[in-house]
Jmol script that loads the backbone (N, CA, C; Angstrom):
load data "model"
ATOM      1  N   MET A   1      44.989  10.715 -44.761  1.00  0.00           N
ATOM      2  CA  MET A   1      44.583   9.730 -43.798  1.00  0.00           C
ATOM      3  C   MET A   1      43.162  10.026 -43.318  1.00  0.00           C
ATOM      4  N   PRO A   2      42.188   9.142 -43.606  1.00  0.00           N
ATOM      5  CA  PRO A   2      40.790   9.399 -43.238  1.00  0.00           C
ATOM      6  C   PRO A   2      40.582   9.190 -41.736  1.00  0.00           C
ATOM      7  N   THR A   3      39.755  10.045 -41.172  1.00  0.00           N
ATOM      8  CA  THR A   3      39.418   9.896 -39.755  1.00  0.00           C
ATOM      9  C   THR A   3      38.086   9.171 -39.653  1.00  0.00           C
ATOM     10  N   ASP A   4      37.942   8.383 -38.637  1.00  0.00           N
ATOM     11  CA  ASP A   4      36.708   7.624 -38.432  1.00  0.00           C
ATOM     12  C   ASP A   4      35.782   8.354 -37.476  1.00  0.00           C
ATOM     13  N   LYS A   5      35.700   9.644 -37.660  1.00  0.00           N
ATOM     14  CA  LYS A   5      34.842  10.465 -36.806  1.00  0.00           C
ATOM     15  C   LYS A   5      33.380  10.185 -37.148  1.00  0.00           C
ATOM     16  N   PRO A   6      32.546   9.916 -36.110  1.00  0.00           N
ATOM     17  CA  PRO A   6      31.134   9.639 -36.397  1.00  0.00           C
ATOM     18  C   PRO A   6      30.421  10.874 -36.962  1.00  0.00           C
ATOM     19  N   SER A   7      29.435  10.595 -37.786  1.00  0.00           N
ATOM     20  CA  SER A   7      28.658  11.690 -38.360  1.00  0.00           C
ATOM     21  C   SER A   7      27.745  12.284 -37.288  1.00  0.00           C
ATOM     22  N   GLU A   8      27.175  13.424 -37.621  1.00  0.00           N
ATOM     23  CA  GLU A   8      26.254  14.078 -36.684  1.00  0.00           C
ATOM     24  C   GLU A   8      25.035  13.200 -36.410  1.00  0.00           C
ATOM     25  N   ALA A   9      24.551  12.498 -37.431  1.00  0.00           N
ATOM     26  CA  ALA A   9      23.390  11.618 -37.272  1.00  0.00           C
ATOM     27  C   ALA A   9      23.728  10.459 -36.341  1.00  0.00           C
ATOM     28  N   GLU A  10      24.941   9.928 -36.468  1.00  0.00           N
ATOM     29  CA  GLU A  10      25.351   8.837 -35.576  1.00  0.00           C
ATOM     30  C   GLU A  10      25.475   9.326 -34.136  1.00  0.00           C
ATOM     31  N   ASP A  11      26.048  10.505 -33.954  1.00  0.00           N
ATOM     32  CA  ASP A  11      26.156  11.094 -32.616  1.00  0.00           C
ATOM     33  C   ASP A  11      24.768  11.252 -31.994  1.00  0.00           C
ATOM     34  N   GLU A  12      23.837  11.741 -32.788  1.00  0.00           N
ATOM     35  CA  GLU A  12      22.469  11.948 -32.312  1.00  0.00           C
ATOM     36  C   GLU A  12      21.821  10.618 -31.932  1.00  0.00           C
ATOM     37  N   TYR A  13      22.009   9.610 -32.777  1.00  0.00           N
ATOM     38  CA  TYR A  13      21.441   8.284 -32.527  1.00  0.00           C
ATOM     39  C   TYR A  13      21.957   7.714 -31.207  1.00  0.00           C
ATOM     40  N   PHE A  14      23.260   7.744 -31.006  1.00  0.00           N
ATOM     41  CA  PHE A  14      23.837   7.193 -29.781  1.00  0.00           C
ATOM     42  C   PHE A  14      23.482   8.029 -28.556  1.00  0.00           C
ATOM     43  N   ALA A  15      23.338   9.324 -28.730  1.00  0.00           N
ATOM     44  CA  ALA A  15      22.916  10.180 -27.616  1.00  0.00           C
ATOM     45  C   ALA A  15      21.494   9.818 -27.203  1.00  0.00           C
ATOM     46  N   ARG A  16      20.608   9.568 -28.184  1.00  0.00           N
ATOM     47  CA  ARG A  16      19.236   9.165 -27.878  1.00  0.00           C
ATOM     48  C   ARG A  16      19.199   7.808 -27.169  1.00  0.00           C
ATOM     49  N   LEU A  17      20.016   6.861 -27.658  1.00  0.00           N
ATOM     50  CA  LEU A  17      20.088   5.555 -26.997  1.00  0.00           C
ATOM     51  C   LEU A  17      20.547   5.693 -25.548  1.00  0.00           C
ATOM     52  N   GLU A  18      21.561   6.490 -25.323  1.00  0.00           N
ATOM     53  CA  GLU A  18      22.066   6.704 -23.966  1.00  0.00           C
ATOM     54  C   GLU A  18      21.020   7.360 -23.081  1.00  0.00           C
ATOM     55  N   PHE A  19      20.318   8.350 -23.623  1.00  0.00           N
ATOM     56  CA  PHE A  19      19.262   9.019 -22.867  1.00  0.00           C
ATOM     57  C   PHE A  19      18.168   8.034 -22.480  1.00  0.00           C
ATOM     58  N   GLU A  20      17.715   7.204 -23.421  1.00  0.00           N
ATOM     59  CA  GLU A  20      16.662   6.223 -23.141  1.00  0.00           C
ATOM     60  C   GLU A  20      17.113   5.222 -22.086  1.00  0.00           C
ATOM     61  N   ARG A  21      18.356   4.777 -22.160  1.00  0.00           N
ATOM     62  CA  ARG A  21      18.883   3.842 -21.170  1.00  0.00           C
ATOM     63  C   ARG A  21      18.876   4.477 -19.784  1.00  0.00           C
ATOM     64  N   LYS A  22      19.328   5.721 -19.699  1.00  0.00           N
ATOM     65  CA  LYS A  22      19.359   6.417 -18.415  1.00  0.00           C
ATOM     66  C   LYS A  22      17.952   6.693 -17.892  1.00  0.00           C
ATOM     67  N   ARG A  23      17.024   7.014 -18.796  1.00  0.00           N
ATOM     68  CA  ARG A  23      15.639   7.257 -18.401  1.00  0.00           C
ATOM     69  C   ARG A  23      15.020   5.981 -17.835  1.00  0.00           C
ATOM     70  N   LYS A  24      15.248   4.849 -18.504  1.00  0.00           N
ATOM     71  CA  LYS A  24      14.716   3.567 -18.024  1.00  0.00           C
ATOM     72  C   LYS A  24      15.327   3.188 -16.683  1.00  0.00           C
ATOM     73  N   ASP A  25      16.622   3.425 -16.520  1.00  0.00           N
ATOM     74  CA  ASP A  25      17.282   3.155 -15.239  1.00  0.00           C
ATOM     75  C   ASP A  25      16.663   4.004 -14.126  1.00  0.00           C
ATOM     76  N   ALA A  26      16.421   5.282 -14.417  1.00  0.00           N
ATOM     77  CA  ALA A  26      15.827   6.182 -13.420  1.00  0.00           C
ATOM     78  C   ALA A  26      14.410   5.727 -13.062  1.00  0.00           C
ATOM     79  N   GLU A  27      13.621   5.321 -14.045  1.00  0.00           N
ATOM     80  CA  GLU A  27      12.265   4.827 -13.782  1.00  0.00           C
ATOM     81  C   GLU A  27      12.301   3.567 -12.931  1.00  0.00           C
ATOM     82  N   GLU A  28      13.238   2.669 -13.205  1.00  0.00           N
ATOM     83  CA  GLU A  28      13.367   1.435 -12.427  1.00  0.00           C
ATOM     84  C   GLU A  28      13.785   1.746 -10.989  1.00  0.00           C
ATOM     85  N   ARG A  29      14.713   2.666 -10.799  1.00  0.00           N
ATOM     86  CA  ARG A  29      15.120   3.068  -9.447  1.00  0.00           C
ATOM     87  C   ARG A  29      13.934   3.656  -8.690  1.00  0.00           C
ATOM     88  N   GLU A  30      13.146   4.490  -9.370  1.00  0.00           N
ATOM     89  CA  GLU A  30      11.979   5.101  -8.738  1.00  0.00           C
ATOM     90  C   GLU A  30      10.947   4.041  -8.357  1.00  0.00           C
ATOM     91  N   ARG A  31      10.727   3.071  -9.235  1.00  0.00           N
ATOM     92  CA  ARG A  31       9.778   1.993  -8.956  1.00  0.00           C
ATOM     93  C   ARG A  31      10.242   1.179  -7.741  1.00  0.00           C
ATOM     94  N   ARG A  32      11.533   0.837  -7.712  1.00  0.00           N
ATOM     95  CA  ARG A  32      12.073   0.077  -6.573  1.00  0.00           C
ATOM     96  C   ARG A  32      11.958   0.868  -5.283  1.00  0.00           C
ATOM     97  N   THR A  33      12.252   2.171  -5.353  1.00  0.00           N
ATOM     98  CA  THR A  33      12.170   3.027  -4.168  1.00  0.00           C
ATOM     99  C   THR A  33      10.748   3.071  -3.642  1.00  0.00           C
ATOM    100  N   LYS A  34       9.776   3.224  -4.522  1.00  0.00           N
ATOM    101  CA  LYS A  34       8.370   3.254  -4.111  1.00  0.00           C
ATOM    102  C   LYS A  34       7.951   1.925  -3.492  1.00  0.00           C
ATOM    103  N   GLU A  35       8.388   0.829  -4.087  1.00  0.00           N
ATOM    104  CA  GLU A  35       8.049  -0.489  -3.561  1.00  0.00           C
ATOM    105  C   GLU A  35       8.686  -0.697  -2.185  1.00  0.00           C
ATOM    106  N   GLU A  36       9.928  -0.300  -2.031  1.00  0.00           N
ATOM    107  CA  GLU A  36      10.599  -0.427  -0.731  1.00  0.00           C
ATOM    108  C   GLU A  36       9.902   0.435   0.326  1.00  0.00           C
ATOM    109  N   GLU A  37       9.502   1.641  -0.053  1.00  0.00           N
ATOM    110  CA  GLU A  37       8.804   2.533   0.877  1.00  0.00           C
ATOM    111  C   GLU A  37       7.452   1.956   1.269  1.00  0.00           C
ATOM    112  N   ARG A  38       6.738   1.358   0.311  1.00  0.00           N
ATOM    113  CA  ARG A  38       5.446   0.736   0.601  1.00  0.00           C
ATOM    114  C   ARG A  38       5.629  -0.410   1.590  1.00  0.00           C
ATOM    115  N   ARG A  39       6.658  -1.251   1.357  1.00  0.00           N
ATOM    116  CA  ARG A  39       6.928  -2.360   2.269  1.00  0.00           C
ATOM    117  C   ARG A  39       7.313  -1.867   3.656  1.00  0.00           C
ATOM    118  N   ARG A  40       8.130  -0.819   3.703  1.00  0.00           N
ATOM    119  CA  ARG A  40       8.573  -0.265   4.990  1.00  0.00           C
ATOM    120  C   ARG A  40       7.376   0.267   5.777  1.00  0.00           C
ATOM    121  N   LEU A  41       6.497   1.014   5.108  1.00  0.00           N
ATOM    122  CA  LEU A  41       5.310   1.545   5.778  1.00  0.00           C
ATOM    123  C   LEU A  41       4.376   0.426   6.234  1.00  0.00           C
ATOM    124  N   GLU A  42       4.265  -0.609   5.424  1.00  0.00           N
ATOM    125  CA  GLU A  42       3.419  -1.750   5.794  1.00  0.00           C
ATOM    126  C   GLU A  42       3.970  -2.431   7.048  1.00  0.00           C
ATOM    127  N   GLU A  43       5.285  -2.606   7.105  1.00  0.00           N
ATOM    128  CA  GLU A  43       5.898  -3.222   8.281  1.00  0.00           C
ATOM    129  C   GLU A  43       5.722  -2.352   9.521  1.00  0.00           C
ATOM    130  N   LEU A  44       5.864  -1.037   9.359  1.00  0.00           N
ATOM    131  CA  LEU A  44       5.729  -0.127  10.491  1.00  0.00           C
ATOM    132  C   LEU A  44       4.301  -0.090  11.029  1.00  0.00           C
ATOM    133  N   SER A  45       3.322  -0.204  10.138  1.00  0.00           N
ATOM    134  CA  SER A  45       1.932  -0.043  10.560  1.00  0.00           C
ATOM    135  C   SER A  45       1.218  -1.362  10.847  1.00  0.00           C
ATOM    136  N   HIS A  46       1.833  -2.490  10.522  1.00  0.00           N
ATOM    137  CA  HIS A  46       1.173  -3.782  10.725  1.00  0.00           C
ATOM    138  C   HIS A  46       0.865  -3.991  12.210  1.00  0.00           C
ATOM    139  N   MET A  47      -0.384  -4.262  12.466  1.00  0.00           N
ATOM    140  CA  MET A  47      -0.896  -4.486  13.826  1.00  0.00           C
ATOM    141  C   MET A  47      -0.639  -3.281  14.736  1.00  0.00           C
ATOM    142  N   ARG A  48      -0.793  -2.097  14.169  1.00  0.00           N
ATOM    143  CA  ARG A  48      -0.721  -0.841  14.928  1.00  0.00           C
ATOM    144  C   ARG A  48      -2.052  -0.126  14.796  1.00  0.00           C
ATOM    145  N   CYS A  49      -2.452   0.519  15.861  1.00  0.00           N
ATOM    146  CA  CYS A  49      -3.718   1.234  15.892  1.00  0.00           C
ATOM    147  C   CYS A  49      -3.659   2.438  14.946  1.00  0.00           C
ATOM    148  N   PRO A  50      -4.652   2.576  14.057  1.00  0.00           N
ATOM    149  CA  PRO A  50      -4.670   3.736  13.155  1.00  0.00           C
ATOM    150  C   PRO A  50      -4.903   5.051  13.894  1.00  0.00           C
ATOM    151  N   LYS A  51      -5.454   4.967  15.091  1.00  0.00           N
ATOM    152  CA  LYS A  51      -5.765   6.183  15.851  1.00  0.00           C
ATOM    153  C   LYS A  51      -4.572   6.663  16.671  1.00  0.00           C
ATOM    154  N   CYS A  52      -3.972   5.770  17.476  1.00  0.00           N
ATOM    155  CA  CYS A  52      -2.905   6.213  18.381  1.00  0.00           C
ATOM    156  C   CYS A  52      -1.548   5.580  18.088  1.00  0.00           C
ATOM    157  N   GLY A  53      -1.503   4.588  17.208  1.00  0.00           N
ATOM    158  CA  GLY A  53      -0.238   3.982  16.818  1.00  0.00           C
ATOM    159  C   GLY A  53       0.268   2.873  17.726  1.00  0.00           C
ATOM    160  N   MET A  54      -0.450   2.555  18.776  1.00  0.00           N
ATOM    161  CA  MET A  54      -0.007   1.503  19.690  1.00  0.00           C
ATOM    162  C   MET A  54      -0.343   0.125  19.109  1.00  0.00           C
ATOM    163  N   GLU A  55       0.119  -0.907  19.783  1.00  0.00           N
ATOM    164  CA  GLU A  55      -0.033  -2.268  19.294  1.00  0.00           C
ATOM    165  C   GLU A  55      -1.489  -2.734  19.351  1.00  0.00           C
ATOM    166  N   LEU A  56      -1.883  -3.482  18.336  1.00  0.00           N
ATOM    167  CA  LEU A  56      -3.202  -4.110  18.300  1.00  0.00           C
ATOM    168  C   LEU A  56      -3.050  -5.574  18.692  1.00  0.00           C
ATOM    169  N   VAL A  57      -4.028  -6.078  19.427  1.00  0.00           N
ATOM    170  CA  VAL A  57      -4.063  -7.504  19.745  1.00  0.00           C
ATOM    171  C   VAL A  57      -5.354  -8.075  19.172  1.00  0.00           C
ATOM    172  N   GLU A  58      -5.301  -9.343  18.785  1.00  0.00           N
ATOM    173  CA  GLU A  58      -6.488  -9.986  18.242  1.00  0.00           C
ATOM    174  C   GLU A  58      -7.291 -10.615  19.366  1.00  0.00           C
ATOM    175  N   ILE A  59      -8.587 -10.341  19.319  1.00  0.00           N
ATOM    176  CA  ILE A  59      -9.510 -11.005  20.241  1.00  0.00           C
ATOM    177  C   ILE A  59     -10.564 -11.693  19.378  1.00  0.00           C
ATOM    178  N   GLU A  60     -11.085 -12.785  19.857  1.00  0.00           N
ATOM    179  CA  GLU A  60     -12.080 -13.502  19.077  1.00  0.00           C
ATOM    180  C   GLU A  60     -13.472 -13.199  19.604  1.00  0.00           C
ATOM    181  N   TYR A  61     -14.362 -12.862  18.685  1.00  0.00           N
ATOM    182  CA  TYR A  61     -15.755 -12.572  19.025  1.00  0.00           C
ATOM    183  C   TYR A  61     -16.618 -13.193  17.941  1.00  0.00           C
ATOM    184  N   ARG A  62     -17.489 -14.093  18.320  1.00  0.00           N
ATOM    185  CA  ARG A  62     -18.373 -14.784  17.370  1.00  0.00           C
ATOM    186  C   ARG A  62     -17.577 -15.392  16.207  1.00  0.00           C
ATOM    187  N   GLU A  63     -16.488 -16.040  16.536  1.00  0.00           N
ATOM    188  CA  GLU A  63     -15.621 -16.708  15.566  1.00  0.00           C
ATOM    189  C   GLU A  63     -14.977 -15.749  14.570  1.00  0.00           C
ATOM    190  N   VAL A  64     -14.896 -14.473  14.941  1.00  0.00           N
ATOM    191  CA  VAL A  64     -14.239 -13.461  14.104  1.00  0.00           C
ATOM    192  C   VAL A  64     -13.102 -12.862  14.919  1.00  0.00           C
ATOM    193  N   LYS A  65     -11.925 -12.778  14.326  1.00  0.00           N
ATOM    194  CA  LYS A  65     -10.792 -12.168  15.022  1.00  0.00           C
ATOM    195  C   LYS A  65     -10.833 -10.661  14.799  1.00  0.00           C
ATOM    196  N   ILE A  66     -11.005  -9.947  15.905  1.00  0.00           N
ATOM    197  CA  ILE A  66     -11.118  -8.488  15.889  1.00  0.00           C
ATOM    198  C   ILE A  66      -9.832  -7.916  16.468  1.00  0.00           C
ATOM    199  N   ASP A  67      -9.368  -6.803  15.921  1.00  0.00           N
ATOM    200  CA  ASP A  67      -8.160  -6.155  16.424  1.00  0.00           C
ATOM    201  C   ASP A  67      -8.551  -5.086  17.442  1.00  0.00           C
ATOM    202  N   LYS A  68      -7.936  -5.155  18.638  1.00  0.00           N
ATOM    203  CA  LYS A  68      -8.243  -4.197  19.696  1.00  0.00           C
ATOM    204  C   LYS A  68      -6.946  -3.524  20.129  1.00  0.00           C
ATOM    205  N   CYS A  69      -6.999  -2.200  20.276  1.00  0.00           N
ATOM    206  CA  CYS A  69      -5.829  -1.421  20.665  1.00  0.00           C
ATOM    207  C   CYS A  69      -5.524  -1.628  22.150  1.00  0.00           C
ATOM    208  N   THR A  70      -4.245  -1.775  22.458  1.00  0.00           N
ATOM    209  CA  THR A  70      -3.823  -1.980  23.840  1.00  0.00           C
ATOM    210  C   THR A  70      -3.823  -0.685  24.637  1.00  0.00           C
ATOM    211  N   LYS A  71      -3.917   0.472  23.965  1.00  0.00           N
ATOM    212  CA  LYS A  71      -3.901   1.746  24.685  1.00  0.00           C
ATOM    213  C   LYS A  71      -5.280   2.405  24.715  1.00  0.00           C
ATOM    214  N   CYS A  72      -5.803   2.735  23.537  1.00  0.00           N
ATOM    215  CA  CYS A  72      -7.059   3.496  23.503  1.00  0.00           C
ATOM    216  C   CYS A  72      -8.297   2.593  23.492  1.00  0.00           C
ATOM    217  N   ALA A  73      -8.082   1.271  23.407  1.00  0.00           N
ATOM    218  CA  ALA A  73      -9.158   0.275  23.404  1.00  0.00           C
ATOM    219  C   ALA A  73     -10.050   0.359  22.165  1.00  0.00           C
ATOM    220  N   GLY A  74      -9.556   1.016  21.112  1.00  0.00           N
ATOM    221  CA  GLY A  74     -10.308   1.067  19.864  1.00  0.00           C
ATOM    222  C   GLY A  74     -10.433  -0.319  19.253  1.00  0.00           C
ATOM    223  N   ILE A  75     -11.521  -0.539  18.550  1.00  0.00           N
ATOM    224  CA  ILE A  75     -11.781  -1.821  17.914  1.00  0.00           C
ATOM    225  C   ILE A  75     -11.689  -1.608  16.403  1.00  0.00           C
ATOM    226  N   TRP A  76     -10.959  -2.477  15.740  1.00  0.00           N
ATOM    227  CA  TRP A  76     -10.746  -2.359  14.295  1.00  0.00           C
ATOM    228  C   TRP A  76     -11.114  -3.668  13.620  1.00  0.00           C
ATOM    229  N   LEU A  77     -11.865  -3.546  12.540  1.00  0.00           N
ATOM    230  CA  LEU A  77     -12.341  -4.716  11.807  1.00  0.00           C
ATOM    231  C   LEU A  77     -11.727  -4.749  10.416  1.00  0.00           C
ATOM    232  N   ASP A  78     -11.380  -5.947   9.970  1.00  0.00           N
ATOM    233  CA  ASP A  78     -10.919  -6.127   8.602  1.00  0.00           C
ATOM    234  C   ASP A  78     -12.139  -6.223   7.692  1.00  0.00           C
ATOM    235  N   SER A  79     -11.884  -6.155   6.407  1.00  0.00           N
ATOM    236  CA  SER A  79     -12.955  -6.212   5.424  1.00  0.00           C
ATOM    237  C   SER A  79     -13.811  -7.460   5.611  1.00  0.00           C
ATOM    238  N   GLY A  80     -15.120  -7.274   5.669  1.00  0.00           N
ATOM    239  CA  GLY A  80     -16.071  -8.366   5.785  1.00  0.00           C
ATOM    240  C   GLY A  80     -16.376  -8.806   7.203  1.00  0.00           C
ATOM    241  N   GLU A  81     -15.572  -8.361   8.176  1.00  0.00           N
ATOM    242  CA  GLU A  81     -15.788  -8.822   9.550  1.00  0.00           C
ATOM    243  C   GLU A  81     -17.041  -8.215  10.170  1.00  0.00           C
ATOM    244  N   LEU A  82     -17.359  -6.983   9.849  1.00  0.00           N
ATOM    245  CA  LEU A  82     -18.575  -6.361  10.388  1.00  0.00           C
ATOM    246  C   LEU A  82     -19.805  -7.144   9.942  1.00  0.00           C
ATOM    247  N   GLU A  83     -19.855  -7.515   8.675  1.00  0.00           N
ATOM    248  CA  GLU A  83     -20.986  -8.282   8.153  1.00  0.00           C
ATOM    249  C   GLU A  83     -21.092  -9.630   8.850  1.00  0.00           C
ATOM    250  N   ARG A  84     -19.958 -10.283   9.105  1.00  0.00           N
ATOM    251  CA  ARG A  84     -19.969 -11.588   9.767  1.00  0.00           C
ATOM    252  C   ARG A  84     -20.466 -11.473  11.204  1.00  0.00           C
ATOM    253  N   ILE A  85     -20.091 -10.408  11.892  1.00  0.00           N
ATOM    254  CA  ILE A  85     -20.523 -10.222  13.281  1.00  0.00           C
ATOM    255  C   ILE A  85     -22.000  -9.879  13.338  1.00  0.00           C
ATOM    256  N   MET A  86     -22.433  -9.002  12.425  1.00  0.00           N
ATOM    257  CA  MET A  86     -23.800  -8.478  12.470  1.00  0.00           C
ATOM    258  C   MET A  86     -24.829  -9.477  11.959  1.00  0.00           C
ATOM    259  N   GLY A  87     -24.464 -10.273  10.975  1.00  0.00           N
ATOM    260  CA  GLY A  87     -25.441 -11.196  10.390  1.00  0.00           C
ATOM    261  C   GLY A  87     -26.565 -10.410   9.737  1.00  0.00           C
ATOM    262  N   ASP A  88     -27.822 -10.725  10.104  1.00  0.00           N
ATOM    263  CA  ASP A  88     -28.988 -10.030   9.553  1.00  0.00           C
ATOM    264  C   ASP A  88     -29.515  -9.026  10.567  1.00  0.00           C
ATOM    265  N   ALA A  89     -28.646  -8.166  11.063  1.00  0.00           N
ATOM    266  CA  ALA A  89     -29.046  -7.196  12.092  1.00  0.00           C
ATOM    267  C   ALA A  89     -29.995  -6.154  11.508  1.00  0.00           C
ATOM    268  N   SER A  90     -30.873  -5.670  12.368  1.00  0.00           N
ATOM    269  CA  SER A  90     -31.776  -4.589  11.972  1.00  0.00           C
ATOM    270  C   SER A  90     -31.641  -3.479  13.002  1.00  0.00           C
ATOM    271  N   GLY A  91     -32.435  -2.461  12.878  1.00  0.00           N
ATOM    272  CA  GLY A  91     -32.375  -1.346  13.813  1.00  0.00           C
ATOM    273  C   GLY A  91     -31.154  -0.471  13.545  1.00  0.00           C
ATOM    274  N   PHE A  92     -30.674   0.149  14.619  1.00  0.00           N
ATOM    275  CA  PHE A  92     -29.566   1.099  14.500  1.00  0.00           C
ATOM    276  C   PHE A  92     -28.323   0.454  13.879  1.00  0.00           C
ATOM    277  N   LEU A  93     -27.919  -0.706  14.405  1.00  0.00           N
ATOM    278  CA  LEU A  93     -26.708  -1.352  13.894  1.00  0.00           C
ATOM    279  C   LEU A  93     -26.874  -1.818  12.456  1.00  0.00           C
ATOM    280  N   GLY A  94     -28.069  -2.244  12.098  1.00  0.00           N
ATOM    281  CA  GLY A  94     -28.330  -2.607  10.721  1.00  0.00           C
ATOM    282  C   GLY A  94     -28.192  -1.404   9.793  1.00  0.00           C
ATOM    283  N   GLY A  95     -28.652  -0.234  10.278  1.00  0.00           N
ATOM    284  CA  GLY A  95     -28.500   0.997   9.501  1.00  0.00           C
ATOM    285  C   GLY A  95     -27.038   1.384   9.325  1.00  0.00           C
ATOM    286  N   VAL A  96     -26.261   1.212  10.397  1.00  0.00           N
ATOM    287  CA  VAL A  96     -24.829   1.504  10.303  1.00  0.00           C
ATOM    288  C   VAL A  96     -24.188   0.570   9.285  1.00  0.00           C
ATOM    289  N   LEU A  97     -24.542  -0.683   9.334  1.00  0.00           N
ATOM    290  CA  LEU A  97     -23.986  -1.650   8.390  1.00  0.00           C
ATOM    291  C   LEU A  97     -24.293  -1.270   6.946  1.00  0.00           C
ATOM    292  N   LYS A  98     -25.509  -0.788   6.688  1.00  0.00           N
ATOM    293  CA  LYS A  98     -25.893  -0.370   5.328  1.00  0.00           C
ATOM    294  C   LYS A  98     -25.034   0.793   4.838  1.00  0.00           C
ATOM    295  N   ILE A  99     -24.635   1.678   5.736  1.00  0.00           N
ATOM    296  CA  ILE A  99     -23.780   2.811   5.358  1.00  0.00           C
ATOM    297  C   ILE A  99     -22.465   2.318   4.777  1.00  0.00           C
ATOM    298  N   PHE A 100     -21.903   1.297   5.397  1.00  0.00           N
ATOM    299  CA  PHE A 100     -20.585   0.823   5.000  1.00  0.00           C
ATOM    300  C   PHE A 100     -20.599  -0.251   3.936  1.00  0.00           C
ATOM    301  N   LYS A 101     -21.750  -0.694   3.540  1.00  0.00           N
ATOM    302  CA  LYS A 101     -21.848  -1.755   2.531  1.00  0.00           C
ATOM    303  C   LYS A 101     -21.742  -1.236   1.109  1.00  0.00           C
ATOM    304  N   GLY A 102     -21.398  -0.022   0.867  1.00  0.00           N
ATOM    305  CA  GLY A 102     -21.169   0.521  -0.464  1.00  0.00           C
ATOM    306  C   GLY A 102     -22.130   0.034  -1.423  1.00  0.00           C
TER     307      GLY A 102
END
end "model"
wireframe off; spacefill off
backbone 0.3
color backbone group
């Protein structure tokens, strides 16, 4: 009576397939975990002061919405807002603007 025992090559093939499936599953879990952590951190830090962690409120200055901390009174600008506020400034503030203009 012949047995239908798989050959060593077949065992190896199926072991490799199983390993690849598990590796892909682990990579997908890691990707999802990183994405969830990124979203969680974004939610925690949205409209929070980078210096003290308190709430930021938007104030309007020269038609630009600036974020101001409710505790330490720090002022935070989004990308491009400094240029919009400064315009063609010269002197000290113009020099500061040049530093940040990469």
